[in-house]
C-alpha positions, 0 to 999 in steps of 0.5 A: 645269874644276873647281879640284881638277882643275886642281891635280891636273894641275899636280901631275902635270905637275910630277912628269913634269917632275921625272922628265924632268929626272932622266932628262935629268940621268942621260943626261948623267951616263951619257954623261959617265961611260960608261967609269967606269960600265962599269968599275963594272958589270964589277966588280959582275958579276965580284964573285961569279965566279972567272973573267973577264967582258969587255964589248965596249961599253955604251949606255944604253936608258932607257925599256927599264928604266923606272923604272930605268936600263937599260944595253945591253951588247954582246959580253959574254963570261964565261970560267972561269980554265982557259978556255985548256985547253978553249976553251968560254966559259960565256957569249957574249952579243951583247946583255946588258941590265942594269937598275940602281937609280936611287938607287944610281946617283945615290949613286955605286954600281951596284946591278943589279936586272935582267938580260936575255940575248938572242941568246946562248949559254950553255955549261956544260961538264964535261970527262972528268976532272970539271972544269967551267967553272961554276967561274967562279961559285964565290965568291972567298975571304973576304979578296977579298970584304973587299977589295971596298971594302964592297960587298955581294952583288948581288941581281938581281930579274929575269932574262930570256932570249930566243933563248938557246942553252943547253947542259949538256955533261958529258963525264964523266957522259955527259950532254947537255942542250941547249935553245933558249930562245925566252923565259924570264922570272923574278922573284926575291924574297929572303926574310929567312931567306936564299936566294931564290924565283923565278917562272919563265915558260918557252918553250923547244925541247928539243934534247937531254935525255940522261942517258946519251949512249950511249943517246940523248936524251929529249924530243928536239925538243919544245917546252916551255911552262909556269911554275915556282916555284923556291926556293933555300935558301942554307944547304942549297944546295938548289933546290926546284921546286914541281910545276906544269903544263908542256906538252911538245909537245901533251901536258900534264905536271905536273913538280916536282923538287929539286936538291941542289948541296951534293953534288958533281955535284948530286943531283937528283930529278925528278917527272913526271906525265902524267894523260892521254897516248897511248902513242905520245906517251909513247914519243916522249919517250924515247930513240930506241932505246927509242922504236923498241921501244915503237912495236912496241906501242900503246894506243888510248886515253890512259893515266896515267903517273907517273915519278920520276928520281933521280941525279947531274948529274956521275956517269956512268950512268943515273939511278934510274927509277921509273915507274907507269902505269894502263891501263883498258879499252884496246886493246893492239896487240902483235907477237903480236896485239891484246888488247881490254878491256885493263886493268892497273897497271904499274911499272918500276924500274931498281934491282931488286936494290940494289947491282947498279947502275942499268941494263937488266940490273937493271931490272924491269917489274911488271904487276898485274891484267893482264886482257883478251881475245885473239882473244875469249879472256878472260884474267887474269894476277894478276902479270907480272914482266919482269926483266933487260931485257938478257936479259929473263925474264918470269914470271907466272900466266895464268888463263882460261876460254873456249869452246874453239872460240875457239882456232881463231883463235889456233892456226889450223886446220891441225893442230887444229880445235876445235868445242864444249867449254870450257877452263880454264887456270891456268898459272904460267910463266917465259919468255925474251923475244925480240923482245918475244915469249915464247919457251921458257916453263917452265910449271907448272899445269893446262889442263882441257878438257871436252866438246870436239869436236876434229879432228886435221886432218893425219890426218883424225881426229875426236873428240867429247865429249873431256875432257883434263887437262894438268898441267905440273910442272917440265919434265914434262907429265902428261896425265890423265883423257882421254876421246876418242870417235870414232864408236862408239869410246871411249878413256880415256888417261893419258900423260906426256912427260918433259922436254917443255918443253925438247924442245918448242923444241929437239928435238921429234923427241926427244919421247916421249909415253907413253900408257896407253890403255884402252877398252871398244871400238875401231873401227879404221876410225875411226882409219884416218887413222893409216895415211896419211902425216901431212899437211903444213902448207899454209903452208910457212915460209921457212927463213930466217925464225926466228920461228914461230907457235904453230900452226907449233910444234905442227905441228912437235911433232905431226910429229916427236915419238914416241908409245908406246902401251900399249893394253888394249881389251875389243873391237877391230873392223875391218870384219868383224874382231873381237878381244877382250881385246886388248893392244898396244904401239904406237910412233908416229913421223914415219916410221911405226908400230911394233907390238909385243907384240900379243895378242888373242883371235879366232875362238876362238883367240889371235893374237900379233903384232909388226910395223911400218908405214912411211908414205910417200906414199899407200902404206904398207909393213908387215912383220908376224910373227904366230902364230895358235893354234887359230883357227877358219879359217872365221871367220879367212878371213871376217874378212880378206876371204879374203886376196884369194882368190876361188876359196877363201873362208871358205865352203869352209873348216872347222877350227882353224888354227895358223900362223906368218907373216913377211910384208911388203907394202903397205896403202893409206891406206884400209886396203886390202891391196895383194896384189901387194906382199906378200912373205913366208912362211907355215907352217900346220897345219890340224887337224880341217879340212874343205873344203866345196863347193869348185868346182874339186874338185867339177868334177873329182871328179864325173867322176873320183870320182862315188861319193865325197862331194865336198861335204865333204872332211875333213882330219885334219891338213893342214900346209904352207908357202907362199912369197909373192912379190907375186901369186905364192904358191909352194906347197912340196911338200905332202901332202894326206890327206883323206876324198876322196882323197890328193894331193901338191901343189907349184907356184905359185898366182897371184892374177892369172895364172901359176898352175902347180900340179902335183897327183899324185892316186892314185885309190885310195880313202883309206877302204880304208886307214882301218883300217890302224894302222901308219903305215909301211904306210899311207904305202907303200899311199898311192900304190899303184894308178893315179895321176893327174898333173894340172896346175892352170893358168889358164883362158881365163875367168880361173879355175883349170882342171885338166888332165892333166900331160903 
C-alpha cells in the first residue's frame, strides 16, 4: 500500500475514533443529565409561547440526528392558557424528535436545530367568540424575555411531520381545514434581514377545505403532493408562497399565495391555476352542493382554469372568488342537449356590486364569444351574463344563421315541420334560470325566415316559399312581411301580439294575435284543415311534470291562443264558388272560428255574412246569418252544389235572388255540408225569375196544360219563407204567380223521405189576366174557375210524385 494511502487511512481512523469518543462522552453526559436536559429543552420550547408545553419522557437517539444529537420526546402536549375552557390541545404528539447542536450542548445550553413531529394531532381551534388556542404562540412580554438569562430565540433549521392529523377549526368564521399529513419536510433558512425561508415538500390527504362550513368542503378526500417555497417577513408578518406545481388527486395545479398575519384573523390570497383539467375533475374539487349542480353539465375535453381566492381566515362568510376559464373546440353536454364545437372565455366573480357582500346573491358568470352548434344549428353569443345565483338571471345576445329544416330536431315535428329555407336570428334576451334552463325570457331583436317550406301539422296545412320577419320589442311581438303560399293561394300578412312574452308562459289562452291579411287569390280548399279540430300532441305529458320542452310550449300556444284576422282578398275560390273583393274579420280560438263583417261580390250581387264555426271532433257546428242582394240564382245554386237538392238544380233556375237567412248545421273536416243537421229559416225574394225544364212540372203539365210553355216558366216576383229542420224544410203558405199557372203552396219538403206539400192550382190561364191592371181585381180573378188540389209526396222510386189531394 502506498505511503500516502496509509497516512490517509490513519487520519480517517483517528477522526472516527475522536467522533466515537465524543458521542460516547455525549451519551454518558445525556444519560447522566437527562432530567437537566429535559428541563432545558422544555424551557427552550416554551421560550416563545404563552401557554404550557409538557413532555412525558426523553430518550437519546444519536444516529437519527447525526451529526447532531437527537432526542426523542414522548407524549408532548401543548396547551394555551385557556385550555380549561375549551379542552382543545394545540398539540398532542406521541413522538416528538428534537435535534440539538453538539457544540451548544457541550457549552452547557440547548440549541434546537430540527423538530420531527410523528403520530400526532395538531388542532388549531377558534371558538365562536373569536378566541384561538394559537394564542399559545404569542411572544411573552419584553420583561419576561430579558429575564431569560440571556437566551436568544430558537432558530429551528428543519421540521418534519409524519402521520400528523392537522386541523384548523374556526367556529366563528365557519371554516374547517383538515389534513392528514403523510409526509411534510421543510428546510428553514434565516436571512440577515430577518424572517425566514422554507422549502417544503408535502404529501397529505385533504379531508376538508371548507371556507364556509354551511356550504361544504372543497378538495374533499383528495391527495395533495408537491413542493412549496415559503418566505416569512418578520417585519411585515407576511407569508409569501411562491407559485409551484401541486398534484391534487390525478390533476396538476400551479398554486401560490400570500398570508398577512399582521391583520386580525390573517388575510389571505391564494392563486390556483389548472392548465389542463377535465370538467368533472374540476367540479369534484368543489363543495358537494356545487358539484351536484355542475355535474349536470360536462365538457368532453380538458379546459384551462385560473382561480384567485381572497379572504380572512378569521372572518365568517365566503372569500372573494375570481375564476377565469378558457374552453376551445369542446363538446358541452347540458340538461337541454349537446353543444358541439363549443368555445368560450368565461369568468366568475362573487362580488359583482361592491358593498353588497360576497355570496351567491352578488355573484356573476360572464361568458364571452360563446359559440357552438346545437342540433347542427350554429350559433354565436357575444356576451352572456348570469348574475344573482340565488335567483339567477341570464342576459345575452344570440345570433345564428342556419337551414330551417334543422329546427325539426329542436322543436320536434308534432306542431311545425320545416322543409327548405333559411333563418337569420339576432336576439337580445333576459331570462330566469331555473334548474339550469332558461325560462320566461324577455326578448328583443329579430328572426328572419326566407324561402321556407312549413307544414303546420295539427291542421295539415302546407306552405311553400314562405317568408317571415319576427320583431320582438319589449314584451310585444311584431310579425312583418309574411309571405305564405299553399298550392295556388298566396297570402301576405302583418301581425302583432301585445304582451306576448308574458302571456306565452303564464296564460297562452289570453294571447291575441291580430293579423292584417291581403291576398290576390285564396283557394279555401287548401285551408280546409282549419275546419277540423286541432290535432293534439302525440306525446301526452304527465300533469305532475313541470318542465316542458320548447315544442310543448309552442303546442300549447298554438292550441290555446286566439287569432284575429282582418282579410282583404281579391278572389276567393272554394270548389265551384268564386267571390271577388272579399273582406272579413275572423277570430280563431281553441273552440272554433268566429266570422264577422264578411262581405264580397258573387254571381253579380253581394253577400254579407256573420257567423261561427264550433269545432268538436270530426263534425263542426256552424251558425250563419247572411244577406244576399241581387245574386244570380243560377250561379248561386251552382256554386253551392244546389244545397243538397237533387230535383231542383241550378239548371232549372233563372233570376236574381234577394235573401236573408239564419241557419245552423254541421260541416265535416273535409268541408262537406251535413244537410241532416241544418236548422234555421230562409226568407227569399226572387226577381225576374224563371223555372227551366223542371221535370216535376213538365210531367204533370203535359197532361194538364198541353198547350202551355212548360219548359220556361217565368216569375215576376217570387217570395217566400222556409223553415229548415234537418232534412225537413217547412214551406210557409206561399203564392206563386208564373207564366204557366198560379198556385198556392204550403207543406214540408224532405231531403230524404216525408215530403208532404199541398198545392192548389187554378186551371185558369194567367195570360188571360195579363192585361188587368187593378191589383184587387187581379187577385180576385186569380182563383176563379176550376182549381186542382194536389199533393206532392214521396214516390216509390224515391222521387217526388204529384197526386190529387183528396
